[in-house]
One Martini backbone bead per residue (centre of mass of N, CA, C, O) as a GRO file, in nm:
protein
  109
    1MET     BB    1   0.091   0.041   0.027
    2GLY     BB    2   0.071   0.352  -0.017
    3ILE     BB    3   0.098   0.673   0.008
    4MET     BB    4  -0.114   0.906   0.133
    5CYS     BB    5  -0.275   1.174   0.015
    6ILE     BB    6  -0.476   1.438   0.093
    7ASN     BB    7  -0.571   1.491  -0.206
    8ASP     BB    8  -0.692   1.176  -0.233
    9ALA     BB    9  -0.892   1.220  -0.012
   10SER     BB   10  -1.233   1.085   0.099
   11LEU     BB   11  -1.445   1.119   0.347
   12GLU     BB   12  -1.719   1.045   0.210
   13ASP     BB   13  -1.605   0.732   0.150
   14THR     BB   14  -1.656   0.648   0.440
   15GLY     BB   15  -1.777   0.495   0.725
   16PHE     BB   16  -1.780   0.743   0.894
   17SER     BB   17  -1.960   0.913   0.714
   18TYR     BB   18  -2.206   0.726   0.724
   19THR     BB   19  -2.246   0.719   1.033
   20MET     BB   20  -2.283   1.029   1.057
   21SER     BB   21  -2.537   1.055   0.866
   22LEU     BB   22  -2.716   0.893   1.085
   23ILE     BB   23  -2.624   1.050   1.389
   24GLN     BB   24  -2.640   1.330   1.313
   25GLY     BB   25  -2.758   1.556   1.551
   26LYS     BB   26  -2.886   1.679   1.823
   27TYR     BB   27  -3.092   1.403   1.902
   28LYS     BB   28  -3.020   1.111   1.794
   29MET     BB   29  -2.839   1.001   2.030
   30PHE     BB   30  -3.061   1.031   2.254
   31ILE     BB   31  -3.261   0.845   2.133
   32LEU     BB   32  -3.082   0.594   2.113
   33TYR     BB   33  -3.010   0.584   2.413
   34THR     BB   34  -3.298   0.547   2.523
   35LEU     BB   35  -3.356   0.284   2.369
   36MET     BB   36  -3.117   0.125   2.488
   37GLU     BB   37  -3.220   0.148   2.790
   38PHE     BB   38  -3.566   0.104   2.742
   39LYS     BB   39  -3.626  -0.029   2.446
   40ILE     BB   40  -3.944   0.069   2.494
   41VAL     BB   41  -4.096   0.382   2.360
   42ARG     BB   42  -4.284   0.641   2.389
   43PHE     BB   43  -4.326   0.949   2.279
   44ASN     BB   44  -4.377   1.095   2.561
   45GLU     BB   45  -4.135   0.969   2.695
   46LEU     BB   46  -3.921   1.092   2.511
   47LYS     BB   47  -3.988   1.381   2.588
   48LYS     BB   48  -3.918   1.357   2.894
   49TYR     BB   49  -3.612   1.266   2.861
   50ILE     BB   50  -3.605   1.509   2.631
   51LYS     BB   51  -3.666   1.818   2.734
   52THR     BB   52  -3.549   2.008   2.481
   53ILE     BB   53  -3.751   1.884   2.287
   54SER     BB   54  -3.961   1.908   2.038
   55TYR     BB   55  -4.223   1.762   1.891
   56LYS     BB   56  -4.133   1.815   1.598
   57THR     BB   57  -3.840   1.717   1.623
   58LEU     BB   58  -3.900   1.434   1.722
   59SER     BB   59  -4.073   1.345   1.486
   60SER     BB   60  -3.860   1.387   1.261
   61THR     BB   61  -3.624   1.223   1.382
   62LEU     BB   62  -3.770   0.960   1.387
   63LYS     BB   63  -3.823   0.935   1.084
   64GLU     BB   64  -3.526   0.932   1.004
   65LEU     BB   65  -3.449   0.678   1.168
   66GLU     BB   66  -3.647   0.495   1.032
   67SER     BB   67  -3.547   0.539   0.730
   68ASP     BB   68  -3.252   0.427   0.827
   69GLY     BB   69  -3.314   0.159   1.013
   70LEU     BB   70  -3.287   0.218   1.356
   71VAL     BB   71  -3.607   0.246   1.384
   72HIS     BB   72  -3.905   0.127   1.537
   73ARG     BB   73  -4.253   0.148   1.448
   74GLU     BB   74  -4.545   0.099   1.660
   75GLU     BB   75  -4.884   0.072   1.572
   76TYR     BB   76  -5.191   0.110   1.744
   77PRO     BB   77  -5.536   0.044   1.702
   78GLN     BB   78  -5.644   0.305   1.891
   79ILE     BB   79  -5.812   0.475   2.167
   80PRO     BB   80  -5.582   0.623   2.184
   81PRO     BB   81  -5.297   0.638   2.039
   82LYS     BB   82  -5.025   0.389   1.997
   83VAL     BB   83  -4.668   0.451   2.013
   84GLU     BB   84  -4.371   0.262   1.951
   85TYR     BB   85  -4.021   0.248   2.025
   86SER     BB   86  -3.728   0.095   1.866
   87LEU     BB   87  -3.476  -0.099   1.793
   88THR     BB   88  -3.311  -0.226   1.556
   89GLU     BB   89  -3.068  -0.415   1.455
   90LYS     BB   90  -2.903  -0.180   1.342
   91GLY     BB   91  -2.935  -0.012   1.600
   92LYS     BB   92  -2.799  -0.218   1.798
   93SER     BB   93  -2.515  -0.207   1.662
   94LEU     BB   94  -2.458   0.072   1.821
   95ILE     BB   95  -2.418   0.009   2.128
   96PRO     BB   96  -2.105  -0.004   2.150
   97ILE     BB   97  -2.072   0.292   2.090
   98LEU     BB   98  -2.248   0.411   2.313
   99ASP     BB   99  -2.088   0.267   2.544
  100GLY     BB  100  -1.827   0.399   2.492
  101MET     BB  101  -1.929   0.698   2.525
  102CYS     BB  102  -2.001   0.656   2.826
  103GLU     BB  103  -1.726   0.571   2.932
  104TRP     BB  104  -1.573   0.816   2.850
  105GLY     BB  105  -1.739   1.022   3.003
  106ASP     BB  106  -1.697   0.900   3.289
  107GLN     BB  107  -1.367   0.938   3.273
  108HIS     BB  108  -1.374   1.275   3.169
  109ARG     BB  109  -1.563   1.458   3.361
   0.00000   0.00000   0.00000
């Protein structure tokens, strides 16, 4: 393998860039962490756990995570409506990363 030149590098083509495209955003990691800790969470419970997020932002962020295949949305046909969120298998594969971030934070705060 030759020496890589910075001019030839393309960060956009890396696994790091792909991962960041899925989890970057003000609240995505908080949502993923909450689902990791509590497994199945209803919409209003997520809002209570993440106090600073607006309902609109929570809704749109959950839709993004769902379309990226990280979060599963289960809707129950009842009145009032009941919707639960959980991690998909793809989302669960992020748990070691989230755990590592927690450990790092505990060691360095």
